[in-house]
N, C-alpha and C positions, 0 to 999 in steps of 0.2 A: 124673621128666621134667626135661630141662635147657632152657637158653635156646634152643638150636637147634630143639628140638621145639616149644617155645612159639611161636617165630616162624613155624613151618610152620602151626600151628593158626590164628594170627592172619591169615596170608595166605589160608588156606582159608576162614575166616569172611568176610573181606572180599569174596572172589570170589563166594561163595555168597549172602551176605546183605547185602552193601554196607554202608550206614550203620545198618542195623537194630540196635537195642541187644540185647545178650545178657542173659538173666535169671540167668546164672551158677548154674544148677541143678546143675551137676556141677563145683563149684569146688574140691573137695579132691583135689589131687595135689601132693606136695611138689616144690618147685623145688630142683634140685641143680646143683652146678658140674659141669664136664666130668669131673673126677676123683672125683665122687660125694659131695662135701661138701654138707651141708644148708645152704641159704641163709637159712632162716627165713621163706621166702615160700611161697605156694601158688599154683596155677595153675587157672584155669577150663579144664576139659577140652573145653569146647565151642568157646570163642573164643580161648583162649590168653592172656587177661588175667592179669596177675600182681598179687597182693595180699600184704600183710604177713599172716603167720599169726596169726589172732586167738587161738590157744591158746598162743602163745609170748610171754614177756615180752621187751621190748626189752633189749639188753645194757645193763648198768650201771643198770637201773631199780631203784628201791627195792622191796623186798618189801612186799606189802600187809599192813596191820596188822589 
């Protein structure tokens, strides 16, 4: 999924649910750039919210000991 698709989900959620919070039960879909590069983020497939991927280490972070 890319940012355009996430934006459409966000608009659809707002129209359908207004300010009702999403429980993000369908949160795993990787966010990619328009050319298919992975951004290290994931998207809620219900509301379009974008989060850092909890399974990826931030760049330049030290490895756990």
